[in-house]
C-alpha positions as CSV (number, residue, x, y, z in Angstrom):
1,M,0.0,0.0,0.0
2,A,3.1,2.3,0.1
3,S,2.7,3.3,-3.5
4,V,-0.9,4.6,-3.1
5,D,-2.5,7.1,-0.7
6,P,-5.8,5.3,0.0
7,K,-7.5,8.4,1.4
8,A,-6.6,10.4,-1.7
9,V,-8.0,7.7,-4.0
10,L,-11.2,7.3,-2.0
11,E,-11.7,11.1,-1.8
12,G,-11.0,11.5,-5.5
13,R,-8.2,14.0,-5.0
14,I,-4.5,14.4,-5.8
15,P,-2.3,12.9,-3.1
16,G,-0.3,15.4,-1.0
17,R,-1.1,18.4,1.1
18,P,-4.6,19.5,2.0
19,P,-6.2,21.8,-0.6
20,V,-5.6,25.5,-0.1
21,G,-9.3,26.2,-0.2
22,L,-9.9,23.8,2.7
23,I,-7.2,25.4,4.8
24,I,-8.6,28.9,4.1
25,G,-12.1,27.8,4.9
26,L,-11.1,26.3,8.2
27,I,-9.1,29.4,9.2
28,V,-11.9,31.8,8.3
29,S,-14.5,29.6,10.0
30,S,-12.4,29.2,13.2
31,A,-11.7,32.9,13.3
32,C,-15.4,33.7,13.0
33,A,-16.2,31.2,15.7
34,L,-13.7,32.8,18.1
35,M,-15.1,36.3,17.3
36,A,-18.6,35.2,18.0
37,L,-17.5,33.6,21.3
38,G,-15.5,36.7,22.2
39,L,-18.6,38.9,21.7
40,D,-20.6,36.6,23.9
41,A,-17.9,36.8,26.6
42,V,-17.6,40.6,26.4
43,L,-21.3,41.4,26.2
44,G,-22.5,38.6,28.6
45,G,-22.1,38.3,32.3
46,R,-21.6,35.3,34.6
47,G,-23.8,33.2,32.3
48,F,-21.2,32.9,29.6
49,G,-19.4,29.9,31.1
50,V,-22.7,28.1,32.0
51,G,-24.1,28.8,28.5
52,L,-21.0,27.5,26.8
53,L,-21.0,24.3,28.8
54,L,-24.7,23.6,28.2
55,A,-24.4,24.3,24.5
56,L,-21.5,21.8,24.2
57,L,-23.2,19.0,26.1
58,P,-25.5,17.5,23.3
59,V,-23.0,18.1,20.5
60,P,-21.1,14.7,20.8
61,L,-24.3,12.8,20.8
62,L,-25.7,14.7,17.9
63,V,-22.5,14.3,15.8
64,A,-22.4,10.6,16.7
65,L,-26.0,10.2,15.5
66,V,-25.2,11.9,12.2
67,L,-22.0,9.9,11.6
68,C,-24.0,6.7,12.1
69,L,-25.9,7.6,9.0
70,D,-22.6,7.7,7.0
71,R,-21.2,4.3,7.8
72,L,-21.7,2.6,4.4
73,E,-19.8,5.2,2.4
74,P,-18.2,7.7,4.9
75,E,-17.5,11.2,3.8
76,P,-14.0,12.7,4.1
77,A,-13.3,13.8,7.6
78,R,-11.9,17.1,6.3
79,N,-15.2,18.0,4.6
80,L,-17.2,17.0,7.7
81,I,-15.0,19.2,9.9
82,L,-15.3,22.1,7.5
83,A,-19.1,21.8,7.4
84,F,-19.3,21.8,11.2
85,M,-16.9,24.8,11.6
86,W,-18.7,26.8,8.9
87,G,-21.9,26.5,10.8
88,A,-20.2,27.3,14.1
89,G,-18.2,30.2,12.6
90,V,-19.1,32.0,9.4
91,A,-22.8,31.2,9.5
92,V,-23.2,32.3,13.2
93,L,-21.2,35.5,13.0
94,G,-22.8,36.4,9.7
95,A,-26.3,35.8,11.1
96,L,-25.5,37.8,14.2
97,V,-24.4,40.8,12.1
98,L,-27.1,40.6,9.4
99,N,-30.0,39.9,11.8
100,T,-29.0,42.8,14.1
101,L,-28.7,45.2,11.2
102,G,-32.0,44.0,9.8
103,M,-33.8,44.7,13.0
104,I,-32.1,48.1,13.6
105,Y,-32.6,49.5,10.1
106,V,-35.5,47.6,8.5
107,T,-38.0,45.6,10.6
108,V,-38.2,47.8,13.8
109,P,-38.4,51.1,11.9
110,V,-41.0,49.8,9.5
111,F,-43.2,47.6,11.8
112,G,-42.4,48.9,15.3
113,E,-40.7,47.3,18.2
114,T,-43.0,44.3,18.9
115,K,-44.1,43.5,15.4
116,G,-40.6,44.2,14.1
117,H,-39.0,41.5,16.3
118,F,-41.7,39.0,15.2
119,V,-41.1,39.8,11.5
120,S,-37.3,39.4,12.0
121,A,-37.8,36.1,13.7
122,T,-40.3,34.6,11.2
123,L,-38.9,36.1,8.0
124,G,-35.5,37.8,8.4
125,A,-33.8,35.2,10.5
126,P,-34.8,32.1,8.4
127,L,-33.8,33.9,5.2
128,V,-30.4,35.0,6.6
129,E,-29.5,31.9,8.6
130,E,-30.5,29.2,6.1
131,S,-28.7,31.1,3.3
132,L,-25.5,31.3,5.4
133,K,-25.7,27.6,6.4
134,G,-26.6,26.6,2.9
135,A,-23.6,28.5,1.4
136,V,-21.1,25.8,2.3
137,L,-23.4,23.1,0.9
138,F,-23.5,25.1,-2.4
139,G,-19.8,25.3,-2.2
140,F,-19.5,21.5,-1.9
141,L,-21.8,21.2,-4.9
142,W,-19.6,23.5,-7.0
143,F,-16.1,22.5,-5.9
144,R,-16.6,18.9,-4.5
145,R,-19.6,17.6,-6.4
146,D,-18.0,14.1,-6.7
147,E,-18.1,13.7,-2.9
148,I,-21.9,13.9,-2.8
149,D,-23.1,10.5,-4.0
150,G,-26.7,10.5,-2.7
151,F,-29.3,12.0,-0.3
152,V,-27.6,10.6,2.8
153,D,-24.4,12.6,2.0
154,G,-26.5,15.8,1.6
155,I,-28.3,15.2,4.9
156,V,-25.0,14.4,6.7
157,Y,-23.3,17.6,5.5
158,A,-26.4,19.7,6.2
159,A,-26.9,18.3,9.7
160,L,-23.3,19.0,10.7
161,V,-23.5,22.6,9.5
162,A,-26.7,23.0,11.5
163,I,-25.3,21.4,14.7
164,G,-22.3,23.7,14.6
165,F,-24.7,26.7,14.1
166,A,-27.1,25.6,16.8
167,M,-24.3,25.0,19.3
168,M,-23.0,28.6,19.0
169,E,-26.5,30.0,18.9
170,N,-27.4,28.2,22.1
171,V,-24.5,29.7,23.9
172,T,-26.1,33.1,23.5
173,Y,-29.6,31.9,24.5
174,Y,-28.4,30.1,27.6
175,M,-26.1,33.0,28.6
176,R,-28.9,35.5,28.3
177,A,-31.4,33.3,30.2
178,Y,-29.0,32.9,33.1
179,D,-28.1,36.6,33.3
180,Q,-31.7,37.8,33.0
181,G,-33.6,35.2,35.0
182,G,-31.1,33.0,36.9
183,T,-31.3,29.2,37.2
184,A,-35.1,29.0,36.8
185,Q,-35.2,30.7,33.4
186,L,-32.1,28.9,32.3
187,Q,-33.7,25.5,33.0
188,G,-36.7,26.4,30.8
189,V,-34.6,27.5,27.9
190,F,-32.3,24.5,28.1
191,I,-35.3,22.1,28.2
192,G,-36.8,23.9,25.2
193,R,-33.7,24.1,23.0
194,G,-31.4,21.4,24.3
195,V,-33.8,18.6,25.2
196,L,-37.1,19.1,23.2
197,S,-35.8,20.6,20.0
198,P,-32.1,19.7,19.4
199,L,-32.9,18.5,15.9
200,G,-34.6,21.7,14.8
201,H,-31.7,23.3,12.9
202,P,-30.6,19.9,11.4
203,L,-34.1,19.3,10.1
204,F,-34.4,22.7,8.5
205,T,-31.0,22.6,6.8
206,S,-31.4,19.0,5.6
207,M,-33.9,20.4,3.1
208,T,-31.1,22.3,1.5
209,G,-28.9,19.2,1.7
210,L,-31.5,17.1,-0.1
211,G,-31.7,19.7,-2.9
212,V,-27.9,19.9,-3.2
213,A,-27.6,16.1,-3.3
214,Y,-30.2,15.8,-6.1
215,A,-28.3,18.4,-8.1
216,A,-25.0,16.5,-7.6
217,T,-26.4,13.2,-8.8
218,H,-28.8,14.2,-11.6
219,R,-28.8,16.0,-14.9
220,G,-31.4,18.3,-16.5
221,V,-33.3,21.3,-15.2
222,G,-33.8,19.6,-11.8
223,R,-30.2,20.1,-10.9
224,V,-30.8,23.8,-11.0
225,L,-34.2,23.9,-9.4
226,A,-33.6,21.3,-6.6
227,P,-31.1,23.3,-4.6
228,I,-33.2,26.4,-4.8
229,A,-36.4,24.5,-3.8
230,G,-34.5,22.9,-0.9
231,L,-33.2,26.2,0.4
232,L,-36.7,27.7,0.2
233,A,-38.1,24.7,2.1
234,A,-35.5,25.1,4.8
235,M,-36.5,28.8,5.2
236,L,-40.2,27.9,5.3
237,L,-39.7,25.3,8.0
238,H,-37.5,27.6,10.0
239,G,-40.0,30.5,9.8
240,L,-42.9,28.2,10.8
241,W,-40.9,27.1,13.9
242,N,-39.9,30.6,14.9
243,G,-43.4,31.9,14.4
244,A,-45.2,29.1,16.2
245,S,-44.7,30.6,19.6
246,A,-47.0,33.5,18.7
247,F,-49.9,31.0,18.6
248,G,-49.3,29.5,22.0
249,L,-49.4,25.8,22.8
250,T,-51.5,25.0,19.7
251,G,-48.9,26.5,17.4
252,L,-46.1,24.7,19.1
253,A,-48.0,21.4,18.9
254,V,-48.7,21.8,15.2
255,V,-45.0,22.6,14.4
256,Y,-43.8,19.7,16.6
257,L,-46.0,17.3,14.7
258,L,-44.8,18.8,11.3
259,D,-41.2,18.4,12.3
260,L,-41.8,14.8,13.5
261,F,-43.4,14.0,10.2
262,I,-40.4,15.4,8.3
263,L,-38.0,13.5,10.6
264,L,-39.8,10.3,9.7
265,L,-39.6,11.1,6.0
266,L,-35.9,11.8,6.3
267,I,-35.5,8.4,8.0
268,I,-37.3,6.7,5.1
269,V,-35.1,8.6,2.6
270,I,-32.0,7.4,4.5
271,I,-33.1,3.8,4.5
272,M,-34.1,3.9,0.8
273,D,-30.8,5.5,-0.1
274,R,-28.8,2.9,1.8
275,R,-30.7,0.1,0.0
276,R,-30.1,1.8,-3.3
277,T,-26.4,1.8,-2.6
278,V,-26.5,-2.0,-1.8
279,Q,-28.4,-2.6,-5.0
280,L,-25.7,-0.7,-6.9
281,I,-23.0,-2.8,-5.3
282,N,-24.9,-6.0,-6.3
283,R,-25.3,-4.6,-9.9
284,Y,-21.9,-3.1,-10.7
285,V,-19.2,-4.8,-8.6
286,P,-19.9,-8.2,-10.2
287,L,-18.7,-6.7,-13.5
288,Y,-15.2,-7.1,-12.1
289,Y,-15.3,-10.8,-11.3
290,D,-13.0,-11.5,-14.2
291,T,-10.3,-9.3,-12.7
292,G,-10.0,-11.5,-9.7
293,L,-10.4,-8.5,-7.4
294,V,-13.8,-9.5,-6.2
295,T,-15.8,-12.7,-5.7
296,P,-19.5,-13.4,-5.1
297,Q,-18.7,-13.7,-1.4
298,D,-17.2,-10.2,-1.5
299,V,-20.4,-8.8,-3.0
300,W,-22.4,-10.5,-0.3
301,M,-20.2,-9.1,2.4
302,L,-20.1,-5.5,0.9
303,G,-23.9,-5.2,1.1
304,R,-24.1,-5.9,4.8
305,L,-22.7,-3.7,7.6
306,P,-22.4,-6.6,10.1
307,A,-20.5,-8.7,7.5
308,R,-18.2,-5.7,6.8
309,R,-17.4,-5.4,10.5
310,A,-16.8,-9.2,10.7
311,A,-14.5,-9.0,7.7
312,R,-12.4,-6.3,9.3
313,R,-12.2,-8.3,12.5
314,W,-11.1,-11.3,10.5
315,A,-8.4,-9.3,8.7
316,R,-7.1,-7.9,12.0
317,A,-7.0,-11.4,13.4
318,V,-4.9,-12.8,10.6
319,G,-2.8,-9.7,9.7
320,G,-3.0,-7.1,12.4
321,R,-4.0,-3.5,12.1
322,S,-2.5,-3.0,8.7
323,A,-4.6,-5.8,7.3
324,A,-7.7,-4.4,9.0
325,R,-7.1,-1.0,7.4
326,A,-6.5,-2.7,4.1
327,M,-9.9,-4.5,4.4
328,A,-11.6,-1.2,5.2
329,D,-9.9,0.4,2.1
330,F,-11.1,-2.5,0.0
331,Q,-14.7,-2.1,1.2
332,L,-14.8,1.6,0.6
333,A,-13.1,1.4,-2.8
334,A,-15.6,-1.2,-4.0
335,T,-18.5,0.9,-2.7
336,E,-17.1,4.0,-4.4
337,L,-16.7,2.0,-7.6
338,A,-20.4,1.1,-7.6
339,L,-21.4,4.7,-7.0
340,L,-19.0,5.8,-9.8
341,H,-20.9,3.6,-12.2
342,R,-24.2,5.2,-11.3
343,R,-22.7,8.6,-12.1
344,A,-21.6,7.3,-15.4
345,Q,-25.0,5.8,-16.1
346,R,-26.7,9.2,-15.3
347,G,-24.1,11.1,-17.3
348,T,-22.9,13.3,-14.4
349,I,-19.2,12.5,-14.9
350,D,-16.9,12.9,-17.8
351,P,-16.0,9.6,-19.5
352,A,-12.3,10.3,-19.2
353,K,-12.6,11.2,-15.5
354,F,-14.7,8.0,-15.0
355,E,-11.9,5.8,-16.5
356,Q,-9.2,7.6,-14.5
357,R,-11.1,7.2,-11.2
358,R,-12.2,3.7,-11.9
359,D,-8.6,2.6,-12.6
360,A,-7.5,4.3,-9.4
361,L,-10.1,2.5,-7.4
362,L,-9.3,-0.9,-8.9
363,E,-5.6,-0.4,-8.2
364,L,-6.4,0.4,-4.6
365,M,-8.6,-2.7,-4.4
366,R,-5.7,-4.8,-5.8
367,L,-3.2,-3.4,-3.3
368,A,-5.6,-3.7,-0.4
369,R,-6.4,-7.3,-1.3
370,Q,-2.7,-8.2,-1.4
371,A,-2.3,-6.5,2.0
372,F,-5.0,-8.3,3.9
373,L,-4.3,-11.7,2.3
374,R,-0.6,-11.5,2.8
375,T,-0.7,-13.4,6.1
376,P,-2.1,-16.9,5.9
377,P,-5.3,-17.2,7.9
378,R,-5.7,-19.3,11.0
379,P,-7.6,-22.6,10.7
380,V,-10.8,-21.0,12.1
381,M,-13.0,-19.5,9.4
382,P,-14.2,-15.9,9.7
383,P,-16.8,-15.4,12.5
384,W,-20.1,-15.0,10.5
385,A,-22.7,-17.5,9.5
386,G,-25.0,-18.1,6.6
387,P,-24.8,-20.4,3.6
388,Q,-23.9,-17.5,1.2
389,A,-20.9,-16.6,3.4
390,S,-19.4,-20.1,3.7
391,G,-15.8,-20.4,2.4
392,F,-15.6,-16.6,2.4
393,Y,-11.9,-16.1,1.5
394,R,-10.7,-19.7,1.4
395,P,-10.6,-20.0,-2.4
396,L,-8.4,-16.9,-2.6
397,L,-5.9,-18.2,0.0
398,E,-5.3,-21.6,-1.5
């Protein structure tokens, strides 16, 4: 595996240093996040530390839940980090500035104090915040289109952007609640934002993610209209959520039911997208039986997450960590190969680029296979059952 950078092949990029655009994006996002926190620290009181702690508490759980969706074909870590930091930095600071200016110079002068704040919350904030969060998704669509292979990818990127944004926004809400009303008010705000509605922002921005994912994987007029429609849907859901409080418990109940319905729809989309990926593996990976790089047992294994885990454990048992890494690279390369064929079928990738990437993935599969088969296996067969899995790698090792 020394002659190939597996991560570069899987991510479809040139081996070497991280792209300059990525570095600049992380620097700008981090600087914006620090500036937003600095403003909170300067303008807030004793509640800043409490607010920061409470805002951070649900983040590991939420990020873990999102990453669980991305196990069959994981996205590059650098892109995931950039998405999160963009939400926590550029989007938050930009929203703080634009929302404040909008209230001072537009909504309050035109509609008055009370109504102006309501208009800002239901119209201004959704427009500004969803546009800023969606900007990085549009950036991925423009610069890293090949990394978005389906609706799950769009949801994952969108959710991470939104989690970063909500985390920083919650710092302000918790800090103000503690400074203005003490522990009692803080408890109410934390229950409302941290316990009852932690998926609010991820649900809203996922609409943009779906639109961007459609545009990345399809041709025709839909690739132009879908991202716009997704962004508008995100703004609408966000506006309905912000405006529901004006209608009391009835409004909140209606918007909670609506968000629950959307969450169920997203779960269905994720399940269907995963099944579609498995179908692609079963359809396209067998085309390479003649190369000797894959077998029917491989295809069976690649379509099942438990079998993938068992294969990595088996590789570790017979060849150590390097063999387990090689098995993981083999699995991801085969999955990327199937998704690449779908792009070619839909005409969303140039034929020359298709051949170049296909050959790179096949070479990675060849080197990975050599790596995890280098050490002869123990007499015990791999630890999984089923008639289709019997003799999993035995023919390749004789």
